[in-house]
N, C-alpha and C positions, 0 to 999 in steps of 0.2 A: 554373420556377424557375431563372435561370442563377446558378452559383457562380463566384466571381471566385477561381481558385485561386492566383493570384499573391499576392493579399492574405492569404490562408491560409497559404502558404508564409513570408511575412514575418513573421507572427504568430507560428509556430511557432518560428523562428529564435532561439536564446539566445545571447547574447553572455556568454561564459564565460571569466574570467581567473583565474591563481592570486592568492590573497590578498597575496602579496609584490608583486605588481604595483602595489597602490595605495600602498604606502609608498615604493616605488621610482620610480613614474611616476604620481603623482596627476593632474598635468596632462592626460596622456593619456587617463586614464579619465574624468576630468570632460569632455574634448572628445568623447571616444566617446560618452558619454550625452547631451550637447547635440546631437551631430550626428545621432543616431540616434533621439533622443526615446523610447528604449527602456531598460530597465534593464539593468545589466551584474551578471552573477551571479559573485561570487567563491567561490573554492573554498580549502579549507585540507586539504592531505594526499588531495587527489583528491575530496573530499566537498563538497556544497554548504555555504557558510558564511553569507554576506550577500550581500545585493542593494543596489546603489547606483543611484540615478537622478537626474537634474536636477530642481531644485527646481521648474520649471515643468511638466515632465511629472507629476511628483508630484502638484502641485496641481491639474492637469487631471484626474489619475485619481481624486483624492478628490472633486472635484465631481462627476464622472461617478458614483461609487459612492454619494454621497448622493442624487443625483436617482433613481438606481435603487431605493434603499430607500424613497424617498418615493413613488416610482410603484408599488412593490410594495405599499406600504401602503394607498394609494388602491385599487388592484385589489382587494385582500384585503376592503376594506370594500365595495366593490361587489358582489363575490361572496356576502358574509355578509349583503347586503341593507341594509347600513347607509347611512343617507343624510345626505348632507353639508348646508351650509347654501348658501343662494341669495346671490348679490352683494349684494343689498339687505339681507338678514339679517345679514350679515358688515359692511356699512356701518353699520347701526344698532347693532350691537354694539360695534364700534370707537369710534363716536360716544358711546355709553354710558361707555365707559371713559373717554375723554378727558374728557367733562363730571365725571365723578365725580373725576378727578385735579385738574381745575382748581377744583372746589367744595372739595376737601380742602385746597387749597393757599392759599386765602383766609382 
């Protein structure tokens, strides 16, 4: 297996700024977040305080985390021997719900 060392290095690099920077240079921090698509770690008195990232990167990260959670749940079900439903069974189930909703509305 070949390891992409450069990608690993990029992942490890953290953008760290003092917290005063966001008050004094909001646009600079926002531009840095958008340009790198990476979070910027802000410190207060030399200690980690908050993390700032652009909304597009945050949304992408949240989607990725939700997908990982779903995949993990499916894998746990598979390992535990739980069986899901076939597409035909799912289709029938959804049609049943729709029919019930239509009849209840009449």
